[in-house]
C-alpha positions as CSV (number, residue, x, y, z in Angstrom):
1,M,0.3,0.1,0.0
2,S,1.3,3.5,-1.0
3,D,-0.1,7.2,-1.8
4,T,1.0,9.0,-4.3
5,H,2.2,12.2,-2.5
6,Y,5.4,11.3,-1.9
7,P,8.0,9.2,-3.7
8,T,8.6,6.3,-3.3
9,P,11.7,3.4,-3.0
10,P,14.1,2.8,-5.1
11,Q,15.5,6.5,-4.5
12,P,18.3,7.6,-6.1
13,R,21.4,5.7,-4.9
14,Q,23.0,8.2,-3.0
15,E,26.0,8.9,0.5
16,Q,27.3,11.9,2.5
17,A,29.5,12.4,4.9
18,P,27.4,12.9,8.1
19,P,25.9,14.2,9.3
20,G,24.1,15.6,6.2
21,E,23.2,18.3,4.6
22,T,19.2,18.7,3.2
23,K,20.2,20.0,-0.1
24,L,21.9,16.6,-1.7
25,M,19.5,14.2,-0.4
26,K,18.0,13.5,-3.7
27,P,14.6,13.4,-3.0
28,V,14.9,16.6,-1.0
29,P,12.5,15.8,1.9
30,D,9.4,17.6,3.0
31,H,9.5,19.8,6.3
32,G,5.8,21.0,5.2
33,E,7.3,23.5,4.1
34,A,3.8,24.2,1.7
35,S,1.4,22.3,3.3
36,Y,1.9,22.9,7.8
37,Q,-0.6,25.2,9.0
38,G,-1.0,26.3,12.0
39,S,-4.4,27.4,14.1
40,G,-2.4,29.2,17.9
41,R,-2.6,26.1,19.3
42,L,0.9,27.0,20.4
43,S,-0.2,30.7,20.9
44,G,3.3,32.5,23.5
45,K,4.8,29.7,24.2
46,V,8.3,29.1,23.7
47,A,10.5,25.5,22.7
48,L,14.2,24.2,22.7
49,I,14.6,21.8,20.1
50,T,17.9,19.8,19.3
51,G,18.6,18.8,16.1
52,G,16.3,21.3,14.5
53,D,18.4,22.5,11.3
54,S,17.3,19.6,9.5
55,G,14.9,16.5,9.5
56,I,12.4,15.4,11.4
57,G,14.0,18.8,13.8
58,R,12.7,21.3,11.7
59,A,9.5,20.0,10.3
60,V,8.5,20.4,14.0
61,A,10.2,24.2,13.8
62,I,8.3,25.5,11.3
63,A,4.9,23.9,13.0
64,F,5.5,25.2,16.0
65,A,6.2,28.4,15.0
66,R,2.6,28.5,13.1
67,E,1.2,27.6,16.1
68,G,2.9,30.4,17.7
69,A,5.4,29.7,19.3
70,D,9.0,31.0,19.6
71,V,11.7,28.8,18.5
72,L,15.0,28.3,20.0
73,I,16.9,25.2,17.6
74,S,19.5,23.3,18.8
75,Y,21.8,22.0,16.2
76,L,26.3,20.8,15.8
77,N,27.9,22.6,12.7
78,E,25.2,22.2,9.7
79,H,25.3,26.0,10.0
80,E,23.7,26.8,6.2
81,D,20.4,23.6,7.3
82,A,19.8,26.2,10.6
83,E,20.0,29.2,8.6
84,E,17.5,27.5,6.1
85,T,15.2,26.6,9.9
86,V,15.3,30.3,11.2
87,G,14.1,31.3,7.7
88,W,10.9,29.7,8.2
89,I,9.9,29.9,11.8
90,E,10.9,33.8,11.3
91,K,8.5,34.0,7.8
92,A,5.7,32.1,10.5
93,G,6.0,35.6,11.8
94,R,8.4,34.0,15.2
95,K,11.3,34.4,16.6
96,A,14.1,32.3,16.3
97,I,17.3,31.6,17.9
98,A,20.6,29.0,16.1
99,V,23.1,27.6,18.8
100,P,25.9,25.6,17.4
101,G,27.4,23.3,19.7
102,D,27.9,19.7,21.2
103,I,24.9,18.4,23.6
104,K,27.7,15.6,24.3
105,D,28.6,19.0,27.0
106,V,26.6,18.9,30.2
107,A,27.8,22.5,30.1
108,H,26.2,23.5,26.9
109,C,22.9,21.7,27.6
110,N,23.1,24.6,30.0
111,A,24.0,26.8,28.2
112,L,21.7,26.2,25.5
113,V,18.8,26.5,28.8
114,E,19.9,29.9,29.6
115,K,20.0,31.5,26.7
116,V,16.6,30.2,26.0
117,V,15.0,31.9,29.4
118,A,17.2,35.0,28.6
119,E,16.6,35.8,25.1
120,L,13.2,34.4,24.8
121,G,11.8,34.7,28.6
122,G,11.1,31.0,29.1
123,I,10.8,27.4,28.2
124,D,7.4,25.5,28.0
125,I,8.0,22.7,25.3
126,L,12.3,20.9,24.8
127,V,12.3,18.4,22.2
128,N,15.4,16.2,22.7
129,N,14.8,15.4,19.3
130,A,18.9,15.4,18.2
131,A,20.8,12.1,17.6
132,F,24.0,10.5,16.5
133,Q,23.3,7.2,14.4
134,R,25.5,4.0,12.5
135,T,25.2,1.4,11.2
136,Y,27.6,-1.7,11.8
137,A,27.7,-5.4,10.3
138,S,29.6,-6.8,13.4
139,I,30.1,-5.7,17.4
140,Q,33.7,-5.8,17.0
141,D,33.5,-2.9,14.1
142,I,32.1,-0.8,17.0
143,T,35.1,1.4,19.1
144,A,34.4,2.2,22.8
145,E,34.8,5.8,21.7
146,E,31.8,5.4,19.3
147,W,29.8,3.7,21.8
148,D,30.4,6.0,24.3
149,E,29.8,9.1,21.3
150,T,26.1,7.1,20.1
151,F,25.3,7.1,23.9
152,R,26.2,10.4,25.1
153,T,24.3,12.4,22.3
154,N,21.3,10.1,22.4
155,I,20.3,9.3,26.5
156,H,23.0,11.5,28.4
157,A,22.0,15.1,26.7
158,P,18.5,14.3,26.6
159,F,19.3,14.0,30.6
160,Y,20.9,17.1,30.9
161,L,18.9,19.6,29.1
162,S,15.8,18.1,31.0
163,K,17.2,18.2,34.5
164,A,18.1,21.4,33.0
165,A,14.7,22.7,31.4
166,I,12.6,21.6,34.7
167,P,13.5,23.8,36.9
168,H,12.6,26.7,34.3
169,M,9.0,25.0,33.6
170,K,5.6,25.7,34.7
171,A,2.6,23.6,35.0
172,G,1.5,22.8,31.9
173,S,5.1,22.6,30.6
174,S,5.8,19.6,28.1
175,I,8.7,17.3,27.0
176,I,9.4,15.2,24.3
177,N,11.2,12.9,22.9
178,T,12.0,11.1,19.8
179,T,12.4,7.7,20.1
180,S,12.4,4.8,17.4
181,I,10.7,2.0,16.2
182,Q,14.1,0.4,16.8
183,S,13.1,0.6,20.3
184,R,11.1,-2.6,20.2
185,Q,12.9,-3.8,17.5
186,P,16.1,-2.8,17.4
187,S,18.1,-4.2,14.0
188,F,21.6,-5.4,14.5
189,H,23.2,-3.4,12.3
190,L,21.9,-0.3,14.6
191,L,23.1,-1.8,17.9
192,A,24.4,0.6,19.8
193,Y,21.3,3.5,18.2
194,A,18.9,1.0,19.2
195,A,19.8,0.3,22.6
196,T,20.1,4.0,23.3
197,K,17.1,5.0,21.6
198,G,15.4,2.1,23.7
199,A,17.0,3.7,27.1
200,I,15.1,6.8,25.4
201,S,11.4,5.2,25.5
202,N,11.9,4.2,29.3
203,F,13.4,7.5,30.1
204,T,10.1,9.1,29.4
205,A,8.3,6.1,31.3
206,G,10.1,7.3,34.7
207,L,11.0,10.6,34.3
208,A,6.6,11.8,33.5
209,E,6.0,9.9,37.2
210,M,9.3,12.0,38.2
211,V,7.6,15.4,36.9
212,A,3.6,14.5,36.9
213,E,3.1,16.1,40.5
214,K,4.7,19.4,38.7
215,G,2.2,19.8,35.9
216,I,4.9,18.8,33.4
217,R,4.2,16.5,30.8
218,V,6.5,14.0,29.4
219,N,5.9,12.0,25.7
220,A,8.0,10.6,23.2
221,V,7.2,9.9,19.5
222,A,8.5,6.8,17.4
223,P,9.4,7.2,13.5
224,G,10.0,4.3,11.7
225,P,11.9,4.9,8.6
226,I,12.0,8.6,8.0
227,W,13.6,10.7,4.8
228,T,16.4,12.6,6.3
229,P,20.0,13.6,6.3
230,L,20.9,10.7,8.9
231,I,20.1,8.0,5.9
232,P,21.9,8.8,3.2
233,S,25.0,9.7,5.7
234,T,24.5,6.6,7.7
235,M,24.1,3.8,5.4
236,P,25.1,2.4,2.5
237,P,23.8,3.1,-0.5
238,E,22.3,-0.2,-1.2
239,K,19.9,0.0,1.3
240,S,19.3,4.6,1.2
241,E,18.4,3.2,-2.0
242,A,15.6,0.8,-0.5
243,F,14.8,2.8,2.8
244,G,11.4,2.3,3.9
245,K,10.0,-0.3,1.4
246,K,9.0,-3.2,3.2
247,T,7.0,-1.2,5.2
248,L,3.3,-1.3,5.1
249,I,3.2,2.0,3.7
250,G,5.2,0.7,1.3
251,R,7.9,4.1,1.1
252,A,10.1,6.0,3.9
253,G,7.5,9.0,5.3
254,Q,8.7,12.2,5.0
255,P,9.3,14.8,8.0
256,A,6.3,16.1,7.5
257,E,4.6,13.3,8.6
258,L,5.6,14.0,12.1
259,A,4.8,17.3,13.2
260,G,1.4,17.1,14.0
261,A,2.1,14.4,16.0
262,Y,4.9,16.6,18.1
263,V,2.0,19.8,18.5
264,L,-0.4,17.4,19.8
265,L,1.6,16.7,23.1
266,A,3.6,20.0,23.4
267,S,-0.5,21.6,22.9
268,E,-3.3,21.5,25.4
269,D,-4.8,18.9,23.1
270,G,-2.9,16.6,24.5
271,S,-2.9,17.7,28.2
272,Y,-4.4,13.8,29.6
273,M,-1.1,12.4,28.0
274,T,2.0,11.5,29.7
275,G,4.4,8.3,29.5
276,A,3.2,7.8,26.3
277,V,4.7,6.8,23.1
278,I,3.0,7.8,19.7
279,P,4.5,5.8,16.7
280,V,4.2,7.0,13.4
281,T,5.6,3.6,11.3
282,G,4.6,3.8,8.4
283,G,2.6,0.3,9.7
284,E,5.3,-1.2,11.9
285,I,4.3,-2.7,15.1
286,M,5.2,-1.7,18.5
287,I,5.7,-5.3,19.8
């Protein structure tokens, strides 16, 4: 099953150096630039989104801005992608800040929260979305340093950022973590990445219970195969060519197709949701 609105595999064979650039992707992902219509569901809110320069993070930033939120995006070093995302936020009439740096560093995470509070007036929504991923056929090929980098990016940073943000959050605020279908159906070639996504799902449930009395909600979105720069920059060309083909929908998802789930969890529409994981997987079952 598939629709005709979005491209279906095979994608053109392609490969990039990590972390990848949006403009070099074929086809270029859809982040909702021409389609997302806001309705004021986040009016007056302030959001911090990690990995907000491209992919899912860009789609969420565009949606949040069109729903009325000011947005700080955190990114590693993809300056051109980040500038483009800032442009879309500002076109929506909202304030935008882009901050490069490494979220593996606890001091940088603390500085991100301090900056969003100082320059945008607070923090109502934290989206822990940035991720590090590599593919390997054997555990022998994964170095201890890379295992550590994967965990520090994908699970340590959400801990650092959540810890820094919670003291500034009011009742009704929301933390949204990006987990993955890999958290429940791990692929062996994504051993380190999948392990961190399992940890993020568990972290989401535990933190939701910990901060419930403060009125802060903590949830997660679990994407399936989504067409972002992470794919051609971390997978061999033959895998990116067929990426998404095995889903029930028959194709990779586009970043724009996840934005609504994040808006739901960030807004009053999701006021009775905490500790939840929303699967957006193209039909792959979260066992």
